[in-house]
C-alpha positions as CSV (number, residue, x, y, z in Angstrom):
1,M,-0.2,0.1,0.1
2,I,1.1,3.2,-0.6
3,P,2.3,5.2,2.6
4,L,-0.2,7.2,4.4
5,S,-0.4,9.7,7.0
6,L,-2.3,12.2,8.6
7,L,-2.4,15.9,9.5
8,D,-4.5,16.9,12.1
9,L,-5.5,20.6,12.8
10,A,-7.7,20.0,16.1
11,P,-10.7,21.4,14.4
12,V,-13.4,22.8,16.8
13,G,-16.9,22.4,16.2
14,D,-19.5,24.9,16.8
15,G,-20.6,24.5,20.6
16,Q,-17.6,22.1,21.4
17,P,-14.8,23.1,24.2
18,P,-11.1,23.1,22.3
19,E,-10.8,20.2,25.1
20,Q,-12.7,17.8,23.1
21,A,-11.3,18.9,20.0
22,L,-7.7,17.8,21.2
23,A,-8.9,14.8,22.9
24,T,-9.9,13.6,19.3
25,T,-6.8,14.2,18.1
26,V,-5.2,12.4,20.1
27,D,-7.4,9.2,19.8
28,L,-7.2,9.8,15.9
29,A,-3.3,9.1,16.1
30,R,-3.6,6.5,18.5
31,R,-6.1,4.9,15.8
32,A,-3.4,5.4,12.7
33,D,-0.4,3.9,14.9
34,R,-2.3,0.7,14.9
35,L,-3.5,1.1,11.6
36,G,0.4,1.7,10.4
37,F,0.5,5.2,9.4
38,V,4.0,7.0,8.9
39,R,3.4,10.0,10.4
40,F,0.9,12.2,12.2
41,W,1.7,15.8,12.2
42,V,0.2,18.7,13.5
43,A,-0.5,22.4,12.3
44,E,0.3,25.9,13.7
45,H,-2.6,28.2,13.7
46,H,-3.6,31.4,15.3
47,G,-6.3,33.8,16.6
48,M,-8.8,30.8,14.7
49,P,-11.9,29.4,17.2
50,G,-12.2,26.5,14.9
51,I,-8.7,25.5,15.2
52,A,-7.1,24.4,18.5
53,S,-3.5,23.4,17.2
54,S,-1.8,27.1,18.2
55,A,1.2,25.1,20.0
56,P,2.4,22.2,17.9
57,E,4.9,21.3,19.9
58,V,2.5,20.7,23.2
59,L,0.1,18.9,20.6
60,I,3.6,16.8,19.4
61,A,4.1,15.9,22.7
62,A,1.0,14.2,23.9
63,V,0.6,12.7,20.5
64,A,4.1,11.1,20.5
65,A,3.8,9.9,24.3
66,E,0.6,8.0,23.4
67,T,1.6,6.2,20.4
68,R,4.4,3.7,19.6
69,T,5.8,3.7,15.7
70,L,4.1,6.7,14.4
71,R,6.6,10.0,13.1
72,V,5.0,12.8,15.2
73,G,5.5,16.2,13.8
74,S,4.7,19.7,12.7
75,G,3.0,20.4,9.4
76,A,4.1,23.4,9.9
77,V,6.0,25.6,12.5
78,L,5.5,29.0,11.0
79,L,8.9,30.4,11.2
80,S,7.9,34.3,10.4
81,G,6.7,34.0,14.1
82,R,8.9,32.2,15.9
83,Q,12.3,32.6,17.4
84,P,14.6,29.7,15.7
85,R,16.4,28.9,18.8
86,A,13.1,28.5,20.6
87,V,11.9,26.2,17.4
88,A,15.4,24.5,18.0
89,E,15.2,23.8,21.5
90,A,11.3,22.6,21.6
91,F,12.1,20.1,19.1
92,G,15.7,19.3,20.5
93,V,13.5,18.4,23.8
94,L,11.2,16.5,22.0
95,G,13.5,14.6,19.8
96,A,15.4,13.9,23.2
97,L,12.0,12.4,24.7
98,F,10.9,10.4,21.5
99,P,14.3,9.5,19.8
100,G,13.6,8.8,15.8
101,R,10.2,9.8,16.0
102,I,10.0,13.6,15.7
103,D,9.8,15.6,12.2
104,L,10.1,19.1,12.2
105,G,7.8,20.6,9.2
106,V,8.7,24.3,9.0
107,G,7.1,26.8,7.0
108,R,6.8,30.4,5.9
109,G,3.6,31.4,7.3
110,G,3.7,35.2,7.0
111,G,6.0,37.8,6.4
112,A,7.8,38.5,3.5
113,A,8.6,35.8,1.0
114,G,12.2,36.5,0.7
115,S,12.7,36.1,4.3
116,L,12.5,32.2,4.2
117,D,16.1,31.3,3.4
118,A,17.3,33.1,6.1
119,Q,14.7,31.9,8.5
120,L,16.0,28.3,7.7
121,D,19.5,29.8,8.0
122,Q,19.1,30.9,11.4
123,L,17.5,27.8,12.2
124,G,19.5,25.1,10.9
125,A,22.6,26.9,12.6
126,H,21.1,26.5,15.8
127,L,20.0,22.8,14.8
128,T,23.6,21.7,14.1
129,D,26.1,23.9,16.0
130,P,27.5,21.5,18.4
131,C,29.1,24.5,20.6
132,G,25.7,26.5,20.5
133,T,23.0,27.4,22.7
134,A,20.0,26.0,21.6
135,L,20.2,22.6,23.7
136,P,19.6,20.0,23.9
137,H,21.4,18.1,20.6
138,A,19.6,14.8,20.8
139,A,21.3,11.9,19.0
140,D,18.4,11.1,16.9
141,P,17.3,14.6,16.1
142,A,14.3,15.6,14.5
143,E,14.6,15.7,10.8
144,T,13.5,19.2,9.5
145,W,11.0,19.2,6.3
146,L,9.6,22.1,4.3
147,V,6.2,22.4,3.9
148,G,5.0,24.4,1.4
149,S,2.2,25.4,-1.5
150,S,3.9,27.1,-4.5
151,T,6.6,26.3,-6.8
152,A,9.0,29.1,-4.5
153,S,8.8,27.0,-1.9
154,A,9.4,23.3,-3.7
155,L,12.8,24.8,-5.2
156,V,14.0,26.0,-1.9
157,A,13.5,22.5,-0.6
158,A,15.3,21.2,-3.3
159,E,18.3,23.7,-3.1
160,R,18.2,22.5,0.9
161,G,18.5,18.8,0.4
162,L,15.2,18.5,2.6
163,P,12.4,16.3,2.5
164,Y,9.1,18.4,0.8
165,A,5.3,18.3,1.9
166,F,3.5,20.0,-0.4
167,A,-0.2,21.2,0.9
168,H,-2.4,20.3,-2.1
169,H,-5.3,20.0,0.6
170,F,-5.8,24.0,0.7
171,F,-8.7,24.8,-0.8
172,S,-8.1,26.1,-4.7
173,P,-4.5,24.6,-4.4
174,T,-1.7,25.7,-6.7
175,D,0.1,23.0,-9.4
176,A,0.9,20.5,-7.1
177,V,2.7,18.5,-10.3
178,R,4.5,21.6,-11.5
179,A,5.6,21.9,-8.1
180,L,6.9,18.4,-7.2
181,D,8.5,17.8,-10.8
182,L,10.6,21.1,-10.2
183,Y,11.7,19.8,-6.6
184,R,12.4,16.9,-7.9
185,S,14.8,18.0,-10.8
186,R,16.6,20.4,-9.0
187,F,17.0,18.7,-6.0
188,R,20.4,18.3,-4.5
189,P,21.6,16.1,-1.6
190,G,20.8,17.4,1.8
191,P,22.1,16.3,5.4
192,T,18.9,13.7,5.8
193,R,18.1,12.7,2.2
194,A,20.8,11.5,-0.6
195,V,17.4,11.6,-3.1
196,P,14.3,14.0,-3.2
197,Y,11.2,12.7,-1.0
198,A,7.5,14.1,-1.5
199,V,4.6,14.1,0.8
200,L,1.3,15.3,-1.1
201,T,-1.1,16.5,1.5
202,V,-4.8,15.7,0.3
203,H,-8.3,16.8,2.1
204,T,-9.5,13.6,2.2
205,V,-13.1,13.0,3.7
206,C,-14.6,9.3,3.5
207,G,-18.0,8.6,3.9
208,E,-20.1,5.7,3.3
209,D,-21.5,7.2,-0.3
210,D,-20.5,10.0,-2.1
211,A,-23.8,12.3,-0.8
212,H,-22.7,11.1,2.7
213,A,-19.3,12.2,2.5
214,R,-20.0,15.9,0.9
215,R,-21.9,16.6,4.1
216,L,-19.7,15.6,6.6
217,A,-17.6,17.9,4.0
218,A,-19.6,20.7,3.9
219,P,-18.7,22.7,7.2
220,A,-15.3,22.9,6.0
221,L,-16.4,24.7,3.1
222,V,-18.9,26.6,5.0
223,P,-15.4,29.5,6.3
224,A,-13.8,28.8,2.8
225,L,-16.4,30.2,0.7
226,G,-18.5,32.4,3.5
227,V,-21.5,30.3,3.4
228,G,-24.0,32.5,5.5
229,G,-21.8,35.0,6.7
230,L,-19.8,32.7,8.6
231,G,-16.0,32.9,8.3
232,P,-12.7,31.7,9.8
233,R,-13.7,33.6,13.0
234,N,-16.2,31.1,13.6
235,P,-16.0,27.7,14.6
236,F,-17.2,24.7,12.3
237,P,-20.7,24.2,12.1
238,T,-22.3,20.8,11.9
239,P,-23.1,18.9,8.6
240,E,-27.2,19.8,9.9
241,T,-26.0,23.4,10.4
242,A,-23.8,23.5,7.5
243,A,-26.7,21.9,5.2
244,S,-29.3,24.5,6.8
245,L,-27.4,27.7,5.7
246,P,-28.2,29.7,2.7
247,W,-26.0,28.7,0.0
248,T,-25.8,30.8,-3.6
249,T,-25.7,29.1,-6.8
250,E,-22.2,30.4,-7.2
251,Q,-21.1,29.1,-3.3
252,L,-22.4,25.5,-4.3
253,E,-20.9,25.2,-7.5
254,D,-17.5,26.7,-5.9
255,A,-18.1,23.6,-3.4
256,G,-18.4,21.0,-6.3
257,R,-15.1,22.5,-8.0
258,L,-13.0,22.6,-4.4
259,L,-14.2,19.0,-3.2
260,G,-13.5,17.7,-6.6
261,E,-9.9,18.8,-6.5
262,Q,-9.6,16.9,-3.1
263,A,-11.0,13.5,-2.5
264,V,-14.0,13.4,-1.1
265,G,-16.6,10.8,-1.1
266,S,-17.3,6.9,-1.2
267,P,-14.4,4.3,-0.6
268,A,-14.4,3.7,-4.2
269,T,-14.3,7.3,-5.0
270,V,-11.3,7.9,-2.1
271,R,-9.4,5.4,-3.7
272,R,-9.5,6.8,-7.3
273,R,-8.8,9.8,-6.3
274,L,-6.2,9.1,-4.0
275,R,-4.8,6.8,-6.7
276,D,-4.9,9.3,-9.4
277,L,-3.2,12.1,-7.2
278,A,-0.1,9.8,-6.2
279,E,0.5,9.0,-9.9
280,S,0.1,12.4,-11.4
281,T,2.1,14.2,-8.8
282,G,4.4,11.2,-8.2
283,A,4.3,11.8,-4.1
284,D,6.7,9.2,-2.0
285,E,3.9,9.6,0.2
286,L,0.0,10.6,0.8
287,M,-0.7,12.6,4.5
288,L,-4.3,13.1,4.7
289,T,-6.3,15.9,6.2
290,S,-10.0,16.9,7.1
291,N,-11.7,19.0,9.2
292,L,-14.1,16.9,10.3
293,T,-15.1,17.7,14.5
294,S,-16.8,14.6,15.4
295,R,-14.8,11.8,16.9
296,E,-16.9,9.0,15.3
297,H,-17.1,10.7,11.8
298,K,-13.2,10.9,12.1
299,L,-12.6,7.2,13.2
300,D,-14.9,5.8,11.1
301,G,-13.7,7.7,7.9
302,L,-10.0,6.5,8.7
303,D,-10.8,3.0,9.1
304,R,-13.0,3.3,5.5
305,I,-9.6,4.8,3.8
306,V,-7.5,1.7,5.4
307,T,-9.8,-1.1,3.7
308,A,-10.4,0.8,0.5
309,L,-6.3,1.4,-0.1
310,A,-5.2,-2.0,1.1
311,D,-3.9,-3.5,-2.0
312,V,-3.2,-0.2,-4.0
313,E,0.1,-0.1,-4.6
314,R,2.9,2.8,-5.0
315,P,2.4,4.3,-8.3
316,K,6.0,4.4,-8.9
317,P,9.5,2.9,-7.4
318,A,10.2,4.6,-4.4
319,T,13.1,7.4,-4.6
320,A,14.3,7.8,-1.2
321,G,14.2,4.7,0.7
322,L,12.0,3.6,3.5
323,P,10.1,6.7,4.8
324,R,12.1,8.0,8.1
């Protein structure tokens, strides 16, 4: 089976306390661990009542403590709002606590586009300087990844020899095929990878059938499209509330297009879409994510996905050996 991983944002539903969302994230990681997923990442977002993953280092520690084999990491720590030394220290501690299991996924976030290289230089210096003050230096440290959604970030990852995760799961994604082609063609061997290794993140909701999956996915589209005047400053509505909102014809058309770019549907539809995305992009690994807020819906959907993809092989020979 093609290697599968998960990205989670600890999404918060309307009327839910954040404690419930975070507990669901940990439960999802436990299930992924038992099902043989490769890694489990959490994202960093701020000022959004619908997302509880504002401190990824804390959530990574909680997830890693409750799992055995998963690589656990960030997708991504936003360097524009962080002190590189503090990031290096936090992930140094994580690497020492959970040897060989921590990924440090970093991204630009806000800030000047040209500052990413400088931010990576500063972070790299803190991570690798044996005489530096960003301690501890774990014997088996976190592996640094670059997370992005553009050809520019793909080129930075390639030139630095970093493994790369492309955020196709963003609604209205940019061209993943072109970005990953550039990444592979421009790759230079780096500190942890001699050859390129690319992960593709995909918004994935696997329902009992196509209609059921679209109903479950609708709450994620509400803030993206501004349905009923709701936006990122609101928790995610329930599927029932989302269905009752006044969707315009244009919003319904946009919703169909956005979901069509991802992997939302019955087990057969999700299988086909994930296989097609893996083949078209040449991704070495698929990282699945959703904004489902129900523990039951998340766990049931995960079981359906694994069953649907059980006999789907890699679309091409592995280019980077076994996933770290």
